[in-house]
C-alpha positions as CSV (number, residue, x, y, z in Angstrom):
1,M,-2.5,536.8,235.9
2,L,-5.8,536.1,235.0
3,L,-4.7,535.7,231.4
4,S,-1.9,533.3,232.4
5,R,-4.2,531.4,234.3
6,N,-6.5,530.8,231.4
7,Y,-3.9,530.1,229.3
8,G,-2.9,527.2,231.4
9,T,-6.3,526.0,231.8
10,W,-6.6,526.0,228.1
11,L,-3.4,524.3,227.7
12,L,-4.3,521.7,229.9
13,F,-7.6,521.0,228.1
14,F,-5.6,520.9,224.9
15,I,-3.1,518.3,226.3
16,L,-6.5,516.3,227.3
17,I,-8.1,516.4,224.3
18,C,-4.9,515.5,222.2
19,S,-4.3,512.4,224.6
20,T,-7.8,511.3,223.9
21,L,-7.7,512.0,220.2
22,F,-4.0,510.4,219.5
23,T,-3.3,508.2,222.3
24,P,-4.4,504.4,221.7
25,S,-6.6,503.1,224.6
26,M,-5.7,500.0,226.5
27,S,-8.2,497.9,225.0
28,Q,-6.7,499.0,221.5
29,L,-3.4,498.3,222.5
30,D,-4.5,495.0,223.9
31,S,-6.3,494.1,220.7
32,R,-3.1,495.0,218.6
33,W,-1.0,492.9,220.8
34,A,-3.6,490.0,220.5
35,A,-3.4,490.6,216.8
36,K,0.2,490.4,216.6
37,K,0.4,487.2,218.6
38,R,-2.0,485.4,216.4
39,H,0.0,486.4,213.3
40,M,3.2,485.3,214.9
41,R,1.6,482.1,216.0
42,E,0.7,481.3,212.7
43,K,4.1,482.2,211.3
44,V,5.4,479.8,213.6
45,R,3.1,477.1,212.8
46,E,4.3,477.5,209.3
47,M,7.6,476.9,210.2
48,F,6.8,474.0,212.1
49,Y,5.1,472.1,209.3
50,H,7.8,473.4,206.9
51,A,10.2,471.6,208.9
52,Y,8.2,468.5,209.7
53,E,6.5,467.8,206.3
54,N,10.0,468.1,204.6
55,Y,11.1,465.7,207.1
56,M,8.2,463.2,206.5
57,T,8.8,463.6,202.9
58,H,12.6,463.4,202.6
59,A,13.7,461.7,205.6
60,F,11.3,459.8,207.6
61,P,11.7,456.8,209.2
62,H,15.5,457.9,209.3
63,D,16.6,460.1,212.1
64,E,17.0,463.5,210.9
65,L,16.5,465.7,207.6
66,K,19.3,467.1,205.6
67,P,17.5,470.0,204.2
68,L,20.0,471.3,201.7
69,T,20.3,467.9,199.7
70,K,16.7,466.8,200.7
71,S,18.1,463.5,202.2
72,F,18.4,461.9,205.5
73,T,21.0,461.1,208.5
74,D,20.8,458.5,210.9
75,S,22.0,460.3,213.6
76,L,21.2,458.8,216.8
77,S,24.4,457.1,217.1
78,E,26.1,460.3,216.2
79,L,24.8,462.5,219.1
80,G,27.4,463.2,221.5
81,N,29.9,461.3,219.5
82,L,32.2,464.2,218.3
83,K,34.8,462.0,216.8
84,L,32.2,459.5,215.2
85,E,33.4,456.4,216.6
86,H,32.2,452.9,216.6
87,L,29.4,453.9,214.3
88,P,26.9,450.9,213.4
89,Q,26.8,449.4,209.8
90,D,23.2,448.3,209.6
91,Y,21.2,451.1,211.4
92,N,18.5,452.6,209.4
93,G,17.2,455.1,212.1
94,S,14.6,455.2,214.7
95,A,12.2,457.8,213.1
96,L,13.8,460.3,215.9
97,T,12.6,463.4,214.7
98,L,8.9,462.0,214.6
99,I,9.4,461.0,218.2
100,E,10.7,464.6,218.9
101,S,7.6,465.9,217.2
102,L,4.8,464.3,219.1
103,S,4.0,466.8,221.8
104,S,4.7,469.7,219.6
105,L,1.8,468.1,217.2
106,V,-0.5,468.0,220.2
107,I,0.4,471.6,221.4
108,M,-0.5,472.7,217.9
109,G,-3.6,471.0,217.9
110,N,-3.2,468.6,215.1
111,N,-4.6,465.6,216.8
112,T,-5.0,463.6,213.3
113,E,-1.4,463.7,212.6
114,F,-0.4,462.7,216.2
115,E,-2.6,459.8,216.3
116,R,-0.9,458.6,212.9
117,A,2.5,458.9,214.2
118,V,1.5,456.9,217.3
119,A,0.2,454.1,215.1
120,W,3.1,454.0,213.2
121,L,5.6,454.0,216.1
122,S,3.5,451.3,217.8
123,E,3.8,449.0,214.9
124,N,7.1,449.8,213.6
125,L,9.8,451.0,216.3
126,T,12.0,448.6,217.9
127,F,15.0,449.1,220.2
128,N,16.4,445.6,219.8
129,I,19.2,447.3,217.6
130,D,22.9,446.8,217.5
131,V,23.7,450.5,218.1
132,R,26.0,452.5,220.3
133,I,24.2,455.6,221.6
134,N,24.8,458.4,223.9
135,F,22.9,457.4,227.3
136,F,21.8,461.3,228.0
137,E,20.9,462.1,224.4
138,C,18.7,459.0,223.8
139,N,17.0,459.8,227.5
140,I,16.0,463.2,226.8
141,R,15.1,462.6,223.0
142,V,13.6,459.4,222.9
143,L,12.5,458.2,226.5
144,G,11.4,461.7,227.2
145,G,9.5,462.0,224.0
146,L,7.8,458.7,224.0
147,I,6.8,459.2,227.8
148,S,5.6,462.6,227.2
149,A,3.4,461.5,224.3
150,H,2.0,458.4,226.1
151,I,0.7,461.1,228.8
152,L,-0.8,463.3,226.4
153,A,-2.4,460.2,224.8
154,T,-4.0,458.9,227.9
155,D,-5.0,462.4,228.9
156,P,-8.9,462.0,228.9
157,T,-9.3,465.9,228.1
158,N,-7.3,465.6,225.2
159,R,-9.5,463.0,223.5
160,L,-6.5,461.6,221.6
161,V,-6.2,458.1,219.8
162,Q,-10.0,457.3,220.2
163,G,-9.9,454.2,221.8
164,S,-7.2,452.6,219.7
165,Y,-4.4,453.3,222.3
166,K,-3.2,450.5,224.6
167,N,-0.3,452.1,226.0
168,Q,2.1,451.0,223.1
169,L,4.3,454.2,223.8
170,L,4.7,453.4,227.5
171,N,5.6,450.0,226.5
172,L,8.2,451.0,224.1
173,A,9.4,453.4,226.8
174,E,9.8,450.9,229.4
175,D,11.7,448.4,227.0
176,L,14.0,451.5,226.3
177,G,14.5,452.2,230.0
178,R,15.6,448.2,230.6
179,R,18.2,448.6,228.1
180,F,19.5,451.8,229.8
181,L,19.8,450.3,233.3
182,P,23.2,448.4,232.7
183,A,24.7,451.9,232.0
184,F,24.7,452.1,235.9
185,D,26.7,449.1,236.4
186,S,30.0,451.0,237.5
187,P,31.7,450.9,240.6
188,T,30.2,454.3,241.6
189,G,26.7,454.0,240.3
190,L,27.4,456.9,237.9
191,P,26.3,455.9,234.4
192,Y,28.4,455.3,231.5
193,A,28.2,457.9,228.8
194,W,27.6,455.1,226.1
195,I,25.5,452.1,226.0
196,N,24.8,449.6,223.2
197,L,20.9,449.3,223.0
198,K,21.2,445.4,222.3
199,Y,24.3,444.4,224.1
200,G,24.5,446.9,227.1
201,V,28.1,448.6,227.8
202,M,30.6,447.5,225.4
203,E,34.2,446.0,226.4
204,N,36.8,448.9,226.9
205,E,34.1,451.4,226.9
206,T,35.1,454.8,227.8
207,T,34.6,455.7,231.4
208,E,34.4,459.5,230.9
209,T,31.1,461.5,231.2
210,S,29.8,464.9,231.8
211,T,27.9,466.2,234.9
212,S,24.9,466.7,232.8
213,G,25.2,463.2,231.4
214,C,24.9,461.5,234.8
215,G,22.9,464.7,236.9
216,S,19.9,465.2,234.2
217,L,18.2,461.6,234.1
218,I,15.7,461.8,236.9
219,L,12.9,463.5,235.1
220,E,12.6,460.8,232.6
221,M,13.9,457.8,234.7
222,G,11.7,459.0,237.5
223,A,8.4,459.7,235.4
224,L,8.9,456.2,233.9
225,S,8.9,454.4,237.3
226,R,5.9,456.5,238.3
227,L,4.0,455.3,235.2
228,T,5.1,451.6,235.7
229,G,5.4,451.0,239.3
230,D,8.7,449.9,238.7
231,P,11.0,451.7,240.9
232,R,14.5,450.9,239.4
233,Y,14.7,453.5,236.9
234,E,13.8,456.2,239.4
235,S,16.5,454.4,241.9
236,A,19.3,454.1,239.5
237,A,19.1,457.8,238.3
238,L,18.6,458.9,241.9
239,R,21.8,457.2,243.2
240,A,23.8,458.5,240.4
241,L,22.5,462.2,241.3
242,R,23.4,461.8,244.9
243,K,26.7,460.5,244.2
244,L,27.6,463.2,242.0
245,W,26.2,466.1,244.5
246,S,28.5,464.2,247.0
247,M,31.4,464.9,244.7
248,R,30.9,468.8,244.9
249,S,33.8,471.0,246.1
250,S,33.3,472.7,249.4
251,L,31.9,475.8,247.5
252,N,29.0,473.8,246.3
253,L,30.7,473.7,242.7
254,L,30.8,470.8,240.5
255,G,33.1,470.3,237.5
256,T,32.4,469.5,233.7
257,T,33.7,466.0,233.2
258,L,34.3,462.8,235.4
259,D,35.4,459.2,235.6
260,V,32.6,456.8,236.4
261,T,34.8,454.1,237.9
262,T,36.8,456.2,239.9
263,G,34.4,458.9,240.9
264,E,37.1,461.5,240.1
265,W,37.1,464.7,238.1
266,I,38.9,465.2,234.8
267,E,37.7,468.9,234.0
268,Y,37.6,471.2,237.1
269,S,36.3,474.1,235.3
270,S,32.6,474.5,234.9
271,G,29.8,477.2,234.4
272,I,26.3,476.7,233.3
273,G,26.7,476.0,229.8
274,A,27.6,472.7,227.8
275,G,28.3,469.8,230.0
276,V,26.7,471.0,233.1
277,D,23.4,473.1,232.2
278,S,20.7,470.5,232.4
279,F,22.0,469.4,236.1
280,Y,20.9,472.7,237.4
281,E,17.8,472.4,235.3
282,Y,16.8,468.9,236.8
283,L,17.2,469.7,240.3
284,C,14.8,472.3,240.4
285,K,12.2,470.7,238.0
286,A,12.6,467.5,239.7
287,Y,11.4,469.4,242.7
288,I,8.3,470.8,241.1
289,L,7.8,467.4,239.7
290,F,8.2,465.0,242.6
291,G,8.1,467.1,245.5
292,K,11.1,465.7,247.2
293,E,12.7,468.3,249.4
294,D,16.2,467.1,248.7
295,Y,16.0,468.1,245.0
296,W,15.3,471.9,246.2
297,R,18.1,471.6,248.9
298,M,20.7,470.7,246.1
299,F,19.3,473.3,243.7
300,H,19.3,476.2,246.1
301,S,22.9,475.4,247.3
302,A,24.1,474.9,243.5
303,Y,22.1,478.1,242.4
304,L,23.7,480.3,245.1
305,A,27.2,479.2,244.4
306,V,26.5,479.7,240.7
307,Q,25.4,483.5,241.4
308,K,28.6,483.5,243.8
309,Y,31.1,482.5,241.4
310,F,30.1,482.4,238.1
311,R,28.3,485.4,237.8
312,H,29.8,489.0,236.6
313,G,27.2,491.3,236.2
314,P,24.6,490.2,233.4
315,W,27.2,487.6,232.2
316,Y,28.1,484.2,233.7
317,H,31.8,483.0,232.8
318,E,33.4,479.8,233.9
319,A,35.4,478.9,237.2
320,D,37.7,476.3,239.0
321,M,35.4,474.3,241.1
322,R,37.9,474.1,243.7
323,T,38.8,477.7,244.1
324,G,36.0,479.8,242.5
325,K,38.5,481.5,240.3
326,A,37.4,482.4,236.8
327,T,38.7,480.1,234.1
328,Y,37.0,480.8,230.9
329,W,35.3,484.5,229.9
330,Q,32.6,483.2,227.2
331,L,29.3,483.3,226.6
332,T,27.9,479.9,225.2
333,S,24.5,479.7,223.3
334,L,23.5,476.7,225.7
335,Q,23.9,479.4,228.5
336,A,20.8,481.2,227.2
337,F,18.5,478.6,229.2
338,W,19.7,480.2,232.4
339,P,17.5,483.1,232.6
340,G,14.5,481.0,232.3
341,L,15.5,479.0,235.1
342,Q,15.6,482.0,237.6
343,A,13.2,483.3,239.9
344,N,14.8,486.7,240.3
345,I,13.1,488.6,237.1
346,R,15.4,491.5,237.4
347,A,18.9,489.2,237.2
348,A,16.9,486.9,234.6
349,N,15.8,489.8,232.5
350,S,19.6,491.6,232.6
351,S,21.0,488.5,231.2
352,H,18.4,487.8,228.9
353,R,18.8,491.1,227.3
354,E,22.6,490.6,226.8
355,F,21.7,487.3,224.9
356,V,19.4,489.2,222.7
357,Y,22.0,491.8,221.9
358,V,24.5,489.1,220.7
359,W,21.6,487.5,219.0
360,K,20.8,491.0,217.1
361,K,24.5,491.7,216.4
362,F,24.8,488.4,214.5
363,G,21.4,487.6,213.4
364,V,21.4,484.3,215.2
365,L,23.1,483.2,218.5
366,P,26.9,481.9,217.6
367,E,28.0,478.7,219.7
368,R,30.6,480.7,221.6
369,Y,31.6,484.2,222.2
370,L,34.6,485.3,223.9
371,L,33.4,487.9,226.3
372,D,37.1,489.0,227.6
373,H,38.1,489.9,223.7
374,Q,34.4,490.7,222.5
375,M,34.6,488.5,219.7
376,L,33.5,485.2,218.4
377,H,35.5,482.1,218.9
378,P,37.7,481.2,216.0
379,T,36.1,477.9,215.7
380,E,32.6,477.8,217.0
381,K,31.0,480.3,214.9
382,Y,27.9,478.1,214.1
383,Y,24.1,478.1,215.2
384,P,22.7,474.7,215.0
385,L,18.8,476.1,215.5
386,R,19.3,475.9,219.2
387,P,16.1,476.6,221.2
388,E,17.6,478.0,224.5
389,L,17.0,481.8,223.8
390,A,13.4,481.4,222.6
391,E,12.9,479.1,225.9
392,S,13.9,481.5,228.3
393,T,12.0,484.4,226.3
394,F,8.9,482.1,226.7
395,Y,9.3,481.8,230.4
396,L,10.1,485.3,231.0
397,Y,7.1,486.3,229.2
398,Q,5.0,483.9,231.2
399,A,6.2,485.5,234.6
400,T,5.9,489.4,233.3
401,K,3.5,489.4,230.6
402,D,6.0,492.2,229.2
403,P,5.3,492.7,225.7
404,W,9.0,493.4,225.0
405,Y,9.5,489.6,225.0
406,I,6.8,489.2,222.3
407,E,9.1,491.6,220.3
408,V,12.0,489.6,221.1
409,G,10.2,486.4,219.8
410,E,9.4,488.0,216.7
411,S,12.9,489.0,216.2
412,I,13.8,485.4,216.6
413,V,11.4,484.2,214.1
414,N,12.1,486.3,211.4
415,S,15.8,485.8,211.6
416,L,15.1,482.0,211.6
417,N,13.1,482.6,208.4
418,S,15.9,485.0,206.6
419,Y,18.6,482.9,207.4
420,T,17.7,479.3,207.8
421,K,14.7,478.5,205.9
422,V,15.4,476.7,202.6
423,E,13.2,474.8,200.3
424,G,13.8,471.6,202.1
425,G,13.4,472.8,205.6
426,F,15.5,474.6,208.2
427,A,19.4,474.4,207.9
428,S,21.9,474.9,210.6
429,V,24.3,478.0,210.1
430,R,27.9,477.0,210.0
431,D,29.5,480.3,210.4
432,V,27.3,483.2,211.7
433,T,29.7,485.7,210.0
434,T,28.8,484.6,206.4
435,M,25.6,482.7,207.1
436,Q,26.9,480.0,205.3
437,L,24.4,477.1,205.9
438,E,25.0,473.2,207.0
439,D,23.0,470.3,205.8
440,H,21.5,469.5,209.1
441,Q,17.9,470.3,210.5
442,H,18.3,469.0,214.4
443,S,15.3,467.1,215.6
444,F,15.3,469.6,218.5
445,F,14.1,472.4,216.0
446,L,10.7,470.7,216.2
447,A,10.8,469.3,219.7
448,E,11.8,472.8,221.4
449,T,12.5,476.0,219.0
450,C,9.1,476.0,217.3
451,K,7.3,474.7,220.5
452,Y,8.5,477.5,222.8
453,L,8.1,480.2,220.0
454,Y,4.4,478.9,219.4
455,L,3.9,478.9,223.3
456,L,5.2,482.4,223.5
457,F,2.3,483.7,221.2
458,D,-0.2,481.2,222.2
459,D,-0.3,479.3,225.7
460,S,-3.8,478.1,225.3
461,F,-2.3,474.6,225.8
462,L,-1.3,475.5,229.3
463,V,-4.7,476.9,230.5
464,D,-5.7,475.1,233.7
465,R,-3.0,472.6,233.3
466,N,0.4,472.5,235.1
467,Y,3.4,471.1,233.0
468,I,7.2,471.1,233.4
469,F,9.3,471.0,230.3
470,T,12.3,468.7,230.0
471,T,15.3,469.9,228.6
472,E,14.2,468.6,225.3
473,G,10.9,470.5,225.8
474,H,8.8,467.5,226.3
475,P,5.6,468.4,228.7
476,L,5.2,466.3,232.0
477,P,2.4,467.1,233.9
478,I,2.6,468.3,237.7
479,L,0.5,465.5,239.5
480,S,-0.2,465.2,243.1
481,S,-0.1,461.6,243.0
482,W,3.8,462.0,242.0
483,H,4.4,464.0,245.0
484,E,5.6,462.0,248.2
485,R,4.4,464.8,250.4
486,L,3.8,468.6,249.8
487,P,7.2,470.3,249.5
488,E,7.9,472.6,252.4
489,T,8.2,475.6,250.1
490,Y,4.5,475.4,249.3
491,I,3.3,475.0,252.8
492,P,0.6,477.7,253.9
493,T,3.1,480.1,255.7
494,N,5.0,480.5,252.7
495,W,2.1,481.1,250.4
496,T,1.8,484.2,248.5
497,Y,-1.5,485.3,246.5
498,A,-1.8,486.4,243.0
499,K,-5.2,488.2,243.0
500,N,-7.6,489.0,240.2
501,E,-11.0,490.1,239.9
502,Q,-12.6,486.7,239.5
503,Q,-11.1,484.8,242.4
504,P,-7.9,484.7,244.5
505,R,-5.6,482.0,243.4
506,R,-2.9,480.7,245.5
507,S,0.5,480.4,244.2
508,S,4.1,480.4,245.6
509,A,7.1,482.5,244.0
510,M,8.6,479.3,242.5
511,S,5.5,478.5,240.4
512,L,5.2,482.2,239.3
513,Q,9.0,482.3,238.7
514,V,8.8,485.9,239.9
515,C,9.7,487.8,243.0
516,P,7.0,488.1,245.0
517,A,6.8,492.1,245.5
518,T,6.7,492.3,241.6
519,A,3.8,493.7,239.9
520,L,2.8,491.7,236.9
521,R,0.8,493.3,234.1
522,S,-2.2,491.1,232.7
523,G,-4.0,493.0,230.3
524,C,-5.6,496.4,231.6
525,G,-5.2,495.3,235.0
526,V,-2.2,494.8,237.5
527,Q,-1.7,491.4,239.6
528,Q,0.0,492.5,242.9
529,I,2.0,489.7,244.0
530,E,2.3,490.2,248.0
531,S,5.2,489.5,250.1
532,A,5.2,490.2,253.9
533,C,9.3,490.1,254.2
534,H,10.6,491.3,251.0
535,I,12.9,494.3,251.1
536,S,14.6,495.4,247.7
537,D,18.2,495.8,247.5
538,S,19.4,499.6,247.6
539,R,20.4,499.7,244.0
540,G,18.6,498.2,241.1
541,D,21.7,496.5,239.8
542,H,22.2,494.8,243.0
543,R,25.7,496.5,243.4
544,C,26.7,497.0,246.7
545,F,29.9,498.2,249.0
546,S,28.5,496.4,252.3
547,D,25.6,494.4,253.9
548,E,23.7,497.4,254.8
549,E,23.0,498.2,251.0
550,C,21.5,494.6,250.6
551,G,17.7,493.8,251.1
552,V,15.6,490.7,252.4
553,D,15.1,487.8,249.9
554,A,11.4,487.5,248.9
555,S,11.4,483.9,248.5
556,T,13.0,482.7,251.8
557,C,12.9,485.8,253.9
558,R,16.5,485.7,254.5
559,R,18.9,488.6,254.7
560,R,21.1,489.1,251.5
561,S,24.9,490.0,251.9
562,C,27.2,491.6,249.7
563,S,29.6,489.4,248.1
564,I,33.6,490.0,247.6
565,A,32.7,491.1,244.0
566,G,30.4,493.7,245.1
567,Y,26.7,492.0,244.6
568,C,23.8,491.3,246.8
569,G,22.7,487.9,247.3
570,L,22.1,484.9,249.3
571,W,25.6,483.8,249.4
572,V,25.6,482.1,253.1
């Protein structure tokens, strides 16, 4: 007995010694992760400049780079124009990729190139051109890029454009905004999808548009009104948004396409992907940016409807807005933004991991993947350098500080360099099964893909600053002067606290994008996010057979219920 006891003592001592000798300390692990993040940051920086410098050499001042042939395309008139109709004869580009790169230059610390770009745009850019453009695309890319860059240029903490800046970018943005206004002159107030920058809405213009097209304008148009003092831009966008919301079904679902003259739906099936995606995104972000409670009420209702009718485990299918019945069981690459929008980390992580699985299966994320057949869509097998998976990876890392997301980011960077990098830039993938390339480097690769990857590995730009990013990745600051009043969700009775050793910091579940009962790992310590009301669901996967197996929601303190499909949520 004594021998056995001594043996056990020595065994325990040996284990402790071994763990000391061979297990890295927390400080060693932290230093390794910090070194990895620095290394990956520099790899992303190299990617950005490889794309940017090739554009400036071979394509500027045209719109986008053709990296395989080292030439250019004047693509502003082609965005959203699948049939390539009504293309202009004398359009020579608007330096689209340069505009899209402005905020990325600032985030990466290249103030010199930012100032040079601002000076060129101030002297040369004009919108008095005979070109038919897609309102939505031009709004998020050009207007959003100009507004964001103007705010960065006038931010005293950035010390940019050393006294030479006289609001030139804002003047350009206002000129563009005025040219947008005729698009809202429809019987319903819903904007036409297409407008000529010089002549307005053309005769016999199509009246079909998408939910995203008329419901994702409020951030840029609202910011323009706040900056200029002219309410017309925000008023027009808000009127269109409210009209669109009034067209929802009794299930709080919307379709994908509609007619702006009749206000009737054309396509009743919808999901969280193409044609609808940024509608949900902008409801949430408009609430954060402007503090208008209406935006939160719309988002909350729409989000619950998505979770009830579109969600199937970690996947999201499409459904008929009138009945809620599934229509198309497919994953689209644009859906990958959704995990980054969710406040429920467990649900977000579950969906995110499925997108990562598909990415790793093919090397990149195909445009469309048929869930019911577990196969690629026969024609939409391309990957145009989209940013959505990198975007949600960045947000989830910010919310959890889980190093697994750093590994995901590393995998994305390695894939992009392996499959899409060419001598003349980064090329889109035409077919993910063969990795055949397409001669196109989209401007959003510099505006979003590289930006979100860079911020994943180095978020110093965000320290002591609050921003939301538009659907095109352009940062807009959250300013108290832009809030009409403090949103109800942020009043003291709903505050949760993120505590650290230095000082308590007030934050809300929405601002953290994390369930208040979740522990966040930060360095060697653990931040406890306190919530007085949160009760977890009985099962970690949120499956249920009855309401009794569902808990209490952390953000609203409402009792969750069991849906017909067998998942806990705020369904009613």
